[in-house]
C-alpha positions, 0 to 999 in steps of 0.5 A: 389735213393736207397742206394744199387743195390739190392731193397728189399721190403716186401709187406703189414704187418700182413696180418693174422691179420683181423682188418688190412683188413676189418675184413676178411682175404683172402689169395687168394686175397693177392696172387693175389695182391702180384703176380701183384705188383711182375710182376709190380716192377720186370717189372720196374727194375730186382733188386727187390726182393718182399717178402711177408708180416710178419704174426702177431703171436698173431692173431692164428685165426678167429677175433682176435683183436691185436691192 
């Protein structure tokens, strides 16, 4: 049970911090997974609102270890 009718979900976190993703940042793959998850959730209940995961402001580029 959800406490509200609208269901907001943030998918994954720090998608630009490579150490959490096997030392590889792959925006295309993330977009595909995000799209599939949106379809799945919205197909089960139109009250789901899916937001992409937040970026890590410390991970500016390359293989930056932020943990």
